N, C-alpha and C positions, 0 to 999 in steps of 0.2 A: 539287436538287430533293429537298425532303423528302418524308417518306411522304404527310404530309397534302396537301400541295399535289398530289402523283399523286394522291391520292383524289378531290382536286376537279377535277382535269383530266379525270380518267376520266368523275367523275359530269358534266361539262359534257358532254363526248363524246357520252356515253350517251344524254343528256336534248336534242342536239339531232341530230348526225348518226346516232346508233343509233335514235333515235326511242324508245324506251323500254328498261329492263333484261330481259332474258329473265329467267324465272323460276327460283327457286333451283336447281331439280332440274336443269333444261339447265344453267343454270350450272356444276353440278357435273359432271355430263358432258362438258362443254366442258372444265374443268378437268382432268378424268382423261386426257381426248384428245390435250390440250396437252402435260401430263406423260408422256403414252405417246410424243408426237413428241421431247420430249429425249431421252427412254430409248433411243429409236430411234438417235439420233447419237449418244450417250455410247457404246452396245453397239458402234457401228460404228468411233467415232475410239479408243475407248480400252479396250474389248473385241477379240474374236476375230471377231466378223463382220465381213462385207465391204461396201463402200457399193456398192448398187443403182445402176445409171446415175440412175433419178428421183431418189436419196436425193444427188447428189454437191452441187445447190445449196443444200441444206438448212444454215443456220447457226446455231449453238448460243445465240449471243445471241439472236436474233431469237425464237427457239422459249422460250427463256426468257423473253423479255419478253411473250409471249404467255400463258405461266401468270401471271406476275404482273398483266397485265392481266384477266386471268378473275379471280383471287384478289380484286384490287381490287373487282372488281366483286360478288363476294360480301361482301366486309366492308361495302360503301355500303349494299348493299340490306340485309342485315341490321343496321345499325346500328352495327357496328363500327370503334372507332379503332383504325388498324394500329398507330399511333405509340405508343398508350397500350398496346396488347395487346401490342406488342413489348417495352416496355420491364418489364411484369408478368412477362412471361416470362423475359426474361434475367435479372432479379434472381431470378426460383423457380430459375433453372438457377445461378446464383451461388452460392445457399445450398446447395442439393441438393447439386450435383457438386462442392462445393470440393474435396474430398479425393479423389472416387471415381476420376477419372481418372488422379490421381499414384498410386492403388492399383492400378490395372489392370497387372498382368504382361502383356498381350494387346498394349498400344500402347507398351511401351517401346522 
């Protein structure tokens, strides 16, 4: 699935099953909430915290998909083509960081 296809699938779902988009502020809050759920799993799986019984059924792939879904919602409702945005962002990084990481002693 392409990013463009994902944006269309999410838009179709929102406009049928979801009825309508939540407003941008609500979706931003929801994105923050979903990122927090990803952080919770990461801190327990790769960090020093232990899983609570209620967290053991949480799956990282599902939580990352929740983040992506809400991110796509925000892009759709603000008129952003994520394919174009990602291409432009990567071009910026390629130009800006061409030498920067190679010169970074901290990551060698």
